[in-house]
C-alpha positions, 0 to 999 in steps of 0.5 A, spaced: 499 499 500 502 508 498 504 511 503 498 513 508 500 520 508 500 521 500 492 518 500 491 523 507 494 529 502 490 527 497 483 527 501 485 533 504 486 538 497 479 541 497 478 542 490 480 535 488 474 530 489 473 523 489 472 523 481 478 527 480 482 522 485 480 517 480 482 520 474 489 522 476 489 515 481 489 512 474 492 516 471 499 516 475 498 509 479 499 511 486 498 518 491 505 519 491 507 519 484 500 525 483 504 529 489 511 528 486 508 530 478 509 536 475 504 542 475 505 541 466 504 533 467 498 535 471 495 538 468 494 533 462 489 530 466 481 532 464 479 537 469 485 539 473 486 545 469 492 551 472 490 552 479 488 545 481 495 543 479 498 548 483 494 546 490 497 539 488 504 540 486 505 546 491 501 541 496 506 543 503 501 541 509 505 535 511 504 536 518 497 537 518 497 530 515 502 527 520 496 530 526 491 528 522 494 520 522 497 521 530 489 523 532 486 517 528 491 512 531 490 516 539 482 515 537 482 508 534 479 511 528 481 505 523 483 508 516 482 505 510 484 507 503 481 505 496 487 501 495 486 497 502 484 490 501 479 490 507 476 497 503 469 496 501 469 492 494 462 495 493 463 501 494 471 501 491 466 500 485 462 505 485 463 512 481 466 517 486 469 512 491 471 515 497 479 517 497 479 515 503 474 511 510 475 513 517 472 508 521 470 508 529 468 501 530 469 495 525 467 494 517 466 486 516 467 481 510 459 480 511 457 488 512 457 486 503 451 483 505 447 490 507 441 494 506 440 502 506 434 504 510 434 512 509 427 517 509 425 524 512 428 527 518 420 530 520 418 523 520 410 520 521 408 516 527 407 510 521 413 511 519 418 510 524 413 504 526 415 501 519 422 503 519 423 500 526 419 494 523 424 493 517 430 494 520 430 489 526 426 483 521 432 485 516 437 485 522 434 478 525 435 475 518 444 476 518 443 482 515 447 489 515 442 495 516 446 502 513 443 508 514 445 516 515 445 518 522 439 523 521 434 524 525 427 521 523 427 515 520 435 514 520 436 514 528 430 509 528 433 504 523 440 504 527 437 504 534 432 498 532 438 494 528 441 495 535 435 493 540 434 486 535 443 484 537 444 485 529 449 489 525 448 497 523 453 502 519 452 509 520 455 514 515 456 520 517 455 527 513 461 530 518 468 529 521 468 522 526 469 526 531 463 530 530 457 528 531 451 530 527 445 531 530 448 532 536 444 528 541 445 522 537 452 522 540 451 517 544 447 512 539 455 513 535 458 510 540 452 504 540 454 503 534 461 503 534 462 498 539 457 493 535 458 495 527 461 501 525 460 508 523 463 511 517 465 518 514 469 521 508 471 527 511 477 529 516 477 530 523 473 537 524 468 537 518 462 540 520 455 537 517 455 542 512 449 542 508 453 540 501 456 534 505 449 530 505 449 529 498 456 526 497 453 521 504 449 519 500 453 516 494 456 511 501 450 509 504 447 507 497 454 503 494 455 500 501 449 497 500 445 491 496 439 495 495 436 501 498 428 501 502 425 509 501 420 509 508 419 516 508 420 521 503 417 528 501 418 530 492 424 534 495 427 529 499 435 527 500 432 520 500 431 521 493 438 522 492 440 516 495 435 513 490 438 517 484 445 513 487 443 507 487 440 506 480 446 509 478 450 503 481 445 498 480 442 497 486 435 494 488 429 500 489 424 498 494 418 504 498 413 504 503 407 506 500 404 511 505 398 515 506 397 520 500 394 525 503 401 526 507 407 531 504 411 525 507 409 520 502 409 523 496 415 521 494 415 513 497 408 513 493 411 517 486 417 511 486 413 507 487 409 509 480 416 510 476 418 503 478 420 502 484 418 495 488 412 496 492 414 493 499 410 493 505 414 489 510 422 485 510 420 478 508 419 482 501 425 485 501 429 478 503 425 475 497 427 479 492 434 479 494 435 472 496 439 470 490 444 475 493 444 472 499 443 465 498 445 462 504 446 467 509 439 468 512 439 466 520 431 466 519 426 462 514 424 467 509 417 467 512 413 473 516 415 473 523 407 473 525 407 474 533 401 470 537 395 473 538 393 473 546 387 472 548 382 476 547 374 479 549 370 480 543 369 488 545 377 487 546 378 483 539 373 488 535 377 494 538 384 491 535 381 488 529 378 495 527 386 498 528 392 498 524 399 500 523 396 507 522 395 510 529 388 512 530 385 517 535 383 515 541 375 520 538 375 516 533 376 509 535 370 511 540 365 513 534 367 507 530 367 501 536 360 505 539 363 504 545 363 509 552 369 512 553 371 509 560 370 503 557 374 504 550 380 507 554 379 500 559 379 495 554 385 499 550 389 499 557 388 491 557 390 491 549 396 495 552 398 490 557 398 485 553 402 488 549 398 488 543 396 495 542 402 501 543 399 508 545 403 514 541 402 521 543 396 525 543 392 519 545 393 515 539 393 508 539 396 503 533 397 495 533 405 494 537 
């Protein structure tokens, strides 16, 4: 492997992104050769130009590079370069593969069997429940779940996998030492202890807006397919979908309420040909040939046994679904007195059949 410092230096140059870095590597063979090339030689590469050539040839921040490597060693952050054998092969093959990956935790060979879960930061209760249900089942089946650590669907997916004892990989849009959103600092630690947290950005990089579309290509690049749970028409999740299609990945979409702005993007994806899925089993069946022999469980719908219920409890249970319903609607539709309805719902909650969410909304557990 070429000297690590040249890889880090290549990653430091602000106007040389991963795509241009790839062209330079193809032309010169190694990062070291790039930094030993003349301005004239560098200018022969497409899109380099005079300014970029001089930035590369005149690079002098070697002390900064040394401190970066020392900081990684001190904080037990692994630096994986594009030519490292441990670099994920599926990611290495994408257009504009990251020059360097900063990894907290551990990437394993079986992480190549991964599915990405993405969706709205401003998710609905329905969206969160679907993300939790699907990601948990994927984890139980032996797949790694990849997401972007954002609020909403991303965080719910990571947490659900951890709860199931599975592996999850979080891809950051900031430096690996800059938790974002801040409230996920402890979640990053939990993920790193049993999975991996990944970033292509140097230490100290702030979560700038332009970083997240770049991050999205890594999310899809690490995965066999992408599941979109909720997304508005202008959602960043659709950028991940565009990368997934470019990279030849499967695209799945969970249908949503047609009156919800959070479902406009997902429902539109389905209209355009994304595979409609309502459960993890449908995803597993679709990618079955690619993961043959991996699954820890049979690909069958995992149904909870229903607890014993009275006729009144059964009527309320049958009326409820995954979409939370307000107590007033339940009383009106089931035609029960308020006190009676609340008593039945409490009983169903205690039996683990129903969950209550904010504002007296109830749904199946």
